[in-house]
Structure formats: C-alpha cells, structure tokens
TORKOL-4160 file (C-alpha; in steps of 0.2 Angstrom, whole numbers, padded with zeros to 4 digits, m for minus):
183
<pt num="1" X="1169" Y="0045" Z="0136"/>
<pt num="2" X="1160" Y="0028" Z="0138"/>
<pt num="3" X="1155" Y="0021" Z="0154"/>
<pt num="4" X="1167" Y="0008" Z="0161"/>
<pt num="5" X="1160" Y="m0009" Z="0168"/>
<pt num="6" X="1143" Y="m0001" Z="0169"/>
<pt num="7" X="1149" Y="0013" Z="0180"/>
<pt num="8" X="1146" Y="0031" Z="0176"/>
<pt num="9" X="1159" Y="0040" Z="0166"/>
<pt num="10" X="1171" Y="0053" Z="0173"/>
<pt num="11" X="1162" Y="0068" Z="0164"/>
<pt num="12" X="1145" Y="0062" Z="0171"/>
<pt num="13" X="1152" Y="0061" Z="0189"/>
<pt num="14" X="1161" Y="0078" Z="0187"/>
<pt num="15" X="1145" Y="0086" Z="0182"/>
<pt num="16" X="1137" Y="0078" Z="0198"/>
<pt num="17" X="1152" Y="0085" Z="0207"/>
<pt num="18" X="1149" Y="0102" Z="0201"/>
<pt num="19" X="1131" Y="0101" Z="0209"/>
<pt num="20" X="1139" Y="0094" Z="0225"/>
<pt num="21" X="1152" Y="0109" Z="0225"/>
<pt num="22" X="1138" Y="0122" Z="0223"/>
<pt num="23" X="1127" Y="0113" Z="0236"/>
<pt num="24" X="1142" Y="0113" Z="0248"/>
<pt num="25" X="1145" Y="0131" Z="0245"/>
<pt num="26" X="1127" Y="0135" Z="0250"/>
<pt num="27" X="1127" Y="0123" Z="0265"/>
<pt num="28" X="1142" Y="0133" Z="0272"/>
<pt num="29" X="1133" Y="0149" Z="0268"/>
<pt num="30" X="1118" Y="0142" Z="0278"/>
<pt num="31" X="1130" Y="0137" Z="0293"/>
<pt num="32" X="1138" Y="0154" Z="0292"/>
<pt num="33" X="1121" Y="0163" Z="0294"/>
<pt num="34" X="1117" Y="0151" Z="0308"/>
<pt num="35" X="1134" Y="0155" Z="0317"/>
<pt num="36" X="1131" Y="0174" Z="0314"/>
<pt num="37" X="1113" Y="0173" Z="0321"/>
<pt num="38" X="1121" Y="0164" Z="0337"/>
<pt num="39" X="1134" Y="0178" Z="0339"/>
<pt num="40" X="1149" Y="0166" Z="0334"/>
<pt num="41" X="1158" Y="0178" Z="0322"/>
<pt num="42" X="1174" Y="0167" Z="0320"/>
<pt num="43" X="1164" Y="0151" Z="0316"/>
<pt num="44" X="1154" Y="0162" Z="0304"/>
<pt num="45" X="1169" Y="0169" Z="0296"/>
<pt num="46" X="1176" Y="0152" Z="0293"/>
<pt num="47" X="1160" Y="0145" Z="0285"/>
<pt num="48" X="1159" Y="0160" Z="0274"/>
<pt num="49" X="1177" Y="0157" Z="0268"/>
<pt num="50" X="1173" Y="0138" Z="0265"/>
<pt num="51" X="1158" Y="0143" Z="0255"/>
<pt num="52" X="1169" Y="0153" Z="0243"/>
<pt num="53" X="1181" Y="0139" Z="0242"/>
<pt num="54" X="1168" Y="0126" Z="0237"/>
<pt num="55" X="1160" Y="0138" Z="0224"/>
<pt num="56" X="1178" Y="0140" Z="0217"/>
<pt num="57" X="1180" Y="0121" Z="0216"/>
<pt num="58" X="1163" Y="0120" Z="0206"/>
<pt num="59" X="1169" Y="0134" Z="0194"/>
<pt num="60" X="1186" Y="0125" Z="0191"/>
<pt num="61" X="1176" Y="0109" Z="0187"/>
<pt num="62" X="1165" Y="0119" Z="0175"/>
<pt num="63" X="1181" Y="0126" Z="0166"/>
<pt num="64" X="1188" Y="0109" Z="0165"/>
<pt num="65" X="1173" Y="0102" Z="0155"/>
<pt num="66" X="1173" Y="0118" Z="0145"/>
<pt num="67" X="1191" Y="0117" Z="0140"/>
<pt num="68" X="1188" Y="0099" Z="0134"/>
<pt num="69" X="1173" Y="0103" Z="0124"/>
<pt num="70" X="1162" Y="0092" Z="0135"/>
<pt num="71" X="1144" Y="0095" Z="0140"/>
<pt num="72" X="1141" Y="0106" Z="0155"/>
<pt num="73" X="1126" Y="0114" Z="0163"/>
<pt num="74" X="1122" Y="0121" Z="0180"/>
<pt num="75" X="1106" Y="0116" Z="0187"/>
<pt num="76" X="1099" Y="0115" Z="0205"/>
<pt num="77" X="1106" Y="0110" Z="0221"/>
<pt num="78" X="1104" Y="0096" Z="0233"/>
<pt num="79" X="1095" Y="0099" Z="0249"/>
<pt num="80" X="1103" Y="0112" Z="0260"/>
<pt num="81" X="1101" Y="0111" Z="0279"/>
<pt num="82" X="1096" Y="0128" Z="0285"/>
<pt num="83" X="1096" Y="0126" Z="0304"/>
<pt num="84" X="1105" Y="0116" Z="0317"/>
<pt num="85" X="1102" Y="0111" Z="0335"/>
<pt num="86" X="1118" Y="0118" Z="0342"/>
<pt num="87" X="1135" Y="0124" Z="0336"/>
<pt num="88" X="1142" Y="0106" Z="0339"/>
<pt num="89" X="1128" Y="0099" Z="0328"/>
<pt num="90" X="1132" Y="0111" Z="0314"/>
<pt num="91" X="1151" Y="0107" Z="0314"/>
<pt num="92" X="1148" Y="0088" Z="0315"/>
<pt num="93" X="1136" Y="0090" Z="0300"/>
<pt num="94" X="1149" Y="0100" Z="0290"/>
<pt num="95" X="1162" Y="0087" Z="0295"/>
<pt num="96" X="1151" Y="0073" Z="0288"/>
<pt num="97" X="1148" Y="0083" Z="0273"/>
<pt num="98" X="1167" Y="0085" Z="0269"/>
<pt num="99" X="1169" Y="0067" Z="0271"/>
<pt num="100" X="1155" Y="0063" Z="0259"/>
<pt num="101" X="1163" Y="0076" Z="0247"/>
<pt num="102" X="1180" Y="0067" Z="0248"/>
<pt num="103" X="1172" Y="0050" Z="0244"/>
<pt num="104" X="1163" Y="0058" Z="0229"/>
<pt num="105" X="1180" Y="0066" Z="0223"/>
<pt num="106" X="1188" Y="0049" Z="0225"/>
<pt num="107" X="1175" Y="0041" Z="0214"/>
<pt num="108" X="1178" Y="0054" Z="0201"/>
<pt num="109" X="1197" Y="0051" Z="0201"/>
<pt num="110" X="1194" Y="0032" Z="0200"/>
<pt num="111" X="1182" Y="0034" Z="0185"/>
<pt num="112" X="1195" Y="0045" Z="0176"/>
<pt num="113" X="1209" Y="0032" Z="0180"/>
<pt num="114" X="1197" Y="0017" Z="0175"/>
<pt num="115" X="1193" Y="0025" Z="0158"/>
<pt num="116" X="1211" Y="0030" Z="0154"/>
<pt num="117" X="1207" Y="0048" Z="0155"/>
<pt num="118" X="1224" Y="0054" Z="0161"/>
<pt num="119" X="1219" Y="0073" Z="0159"/>
<pt num="120" X="1204" Y="0070" Z="0170"/>
<pt num="121" X="1215" Y="0060" Z="0183"/>
<pt num="122" X="1228" Y="0073" Z="0184"/>
<pt num="123" X="1214" Y="0086" Z="0186"/>
<pt num="124" X="1207" Y="0077" Z="0201"/>
<pt num="125" X="1223" Y="0076" Z="0210"/>
<pt num="126" X="1222" Y="0095" Z="0216"/>
<pt num="127" X="1204" Y="0092" Z="0222"/>
<pt num="128" X="1210" Y="0076" Z="0232"/>
<pt num="129" X="1223" Y="0086" Z="0241"/>
<pt num="130" X="1210" Y="0100" Z="0244"/>
<pt num="131" X="1198" Y="0088" Z="0252"/>
<pt num="132" X="1212" Y="0080" Z="0263"/>
<pt num="133" X="1215" Y="0097" Z="0270"/>
<pt num="134" X="1197" Y="0101" Z="0272"/>
<pt num="135" X="1193" Y="0085" Z="0281"/>
<pt num="136" X="1208" Y="0087" Z="0292"/>
<pt num="137" X="1203" Y="0105" Z="0297"/>
<pt num="138" X="1185" Y="0100" Z="0301"/>
<pt num="139" X="1191" Y="0086" Z="0311"/>
<pt num="140" X="1202" Y="0097" Z="0321"/>
<pt num="141" X="1188" Y="0110" Z="0323"/>
<pt num="142" X="1176" Y="0096" Z="0329"/>
<pt num="143" X="1189" Y="0090" Z="0341"/>
<pt num="144" X="1192" Y="0107" Z="0348"/>
<pt num="145" X="1173" Y="0110" Z="0350"/>
<pt num="146" X="1171" Y="0093" Z="0359"/>
<pt num="147" X="1186" Y="0097" Z="0371"/>
<pt num="148" X="1179" Y="0114" Z="0375"/>
<pt num="149" X="1164" Y="0106" Z="0383"/>
<pt num="150" X="1152" Y="0119" Z="0379"/>
<pt num="151" X="1164" Y="0134" Z="0381"/>
<pt num="152" X="1161" Y="0143" Z="0364"/>
<pt num="153" X="1173" Y="0157" Z="0369"/>
<pt num="154" X="1187" Y="0144" Z="0368"/>
<pt num="155" X="1181" Y="0138" Z="0351"/>
<pt num="156" X="1179" Y="0156" Z="0345"/>
<pt num="157" X="1197" Y="0160" Z="0351"/>
<pt num="158" X="1204" Y="0144" Z="0342"/>
<pt num="159" X="1195" Y="0149" Z="0326"/>
<pt num="160" X="1201" Y="0167" Z="0327"/>
<pt num="161" X="1219" Y="0161" Z="0330"/>
<pt num="162" X="1220" Y="0145" Z="0319"/>
<pt num="163" X="1208" Y="0146" Z="0305"/>
<pt num="164" X="1213" Y="0156" Z="0290"/>
<pt num="165" X="1204" Y="0173" Z="0288"/>
<pt num="166" X="1205" Y="0173" Z="0269"/>
<pt num="167" X="1205" Y="0160" Z="0256"/>
<pt num="168" X="1223" Y="0155" Z="0252"/>
<pt num="169" X="1229" Y="0159" Z="0234"/>
<pt num="170" X="1226" Y="0143" Z="0224"/>
<pt num="171" X="1244" Y="0142" Z="0218"/>
<pt num="172" X="1251" Y="0137" Z="0201"/>
<pt num="173" X="1245" Y="0119" Z="0202"/>
<pt num="174" X="1226" Y="0124" Z="0204"/>
<pt num="175" X="1215" Y="0122" Z="0189"/>
<pt num="176" X="1208" Y="0138" Z="0181"/>
<pt num="177" X="1192" Y="0144" Z="0188"/>
<pt num="178" X="1178" Y="0148" Z="0175"/>
<pt num="179" X="1174" Y="0166" Z="0174"/>
<pt num="180" X="1191" Y="0172" Z="0179"/>
<pt num="181" X="1207" Y="0177" Z="0170"/>
<pt num="182" X="1218" Y="0170" Z="0184"/>
<pt num="183" X="1215" Y="0159" Z="0199"/>
C-alpha cells in the first residue's frame, strides 16, 4: 500500500503501533511492580491487567498483518519508565501514555481511510473503542487519586470496587489475536 500525500502507509503505522502496544504492556508491568513494591495491591492488579490488554492489542495487530500477507516483525520497545516519584505521578504518566496511544490509534485509522484500505479502517474501529474506554478509566482513576488528597486507602478501595479484576472477554467483534485459537 503506497504512502498517501507523503504520509506513512497504514501497514507501516500499524507496525509502529505493534511496538507501541508492547511498550505500553511493559510500561504497565513496570507500574504494577512499582505499586506492588509500595504495598498498593489493587493499583498493581489493575496495571497487571492493563499490561495483558496492551499485549493482546499488539498480538491482534500482528494477526491482522499476517492475515493480509503483509510484512510484520517484532523488534525492540520504546523507552519504559521503571520508577515514579509517587502513585499520583505513576497514574498521571499512564494517563498521558493512554492519550498518546489514542492519538497514534487515530493516526492509523486516518491512514487506512486515506488510502482506501477499508479492511484496515474497519479493523481499527475496535481499537478506537478500546482506547476511548482506557482513557476514560485512567481519567477517572486520576480524578479519584486527586480527590483522595493523599489517602491511598480510599484509592485502593475504589480500585478494588470499581476496576475490573480480570480482562473482560474481547467479544465477537474483537480481531483475532496472534497465537490463539480464540480471542
């Protein structure tokens, strides 16, 4: 698929997005370890779950490229931040990361549309919905953390009560994940 107006092609952006997805998975893993070390098990649990979700997103993108007989390789990661100054700093960082991932996902969808790649455009719709949900969840978590004014017991209570304990089934509309028989 050719570049459109000097921009990068949808497959090229999707290959970048695979790296971004694996980087996000590793970043959430680093945050989970940070929360575990600071005896915040509910925030850690949430981050472990998000790590798995982002890994799954990258695997779905790999499968899409494989299904279309397009080049795909798995390489290195972008930089992962291993430590944070505070739980608030960690959540604020992850929130910003989700917003960046959303912008990158939108760019992929735009490239698919601009090139007339209707399969690619349809494929990206699921990820756009996922990113909307993930940014909303992180925005809520950041707001709760700010309102708690340093009372991490309240934040842990919120996380235990309101944040899912497992990754929700992807549903029938989810793209197939590489390396699996089912989603």
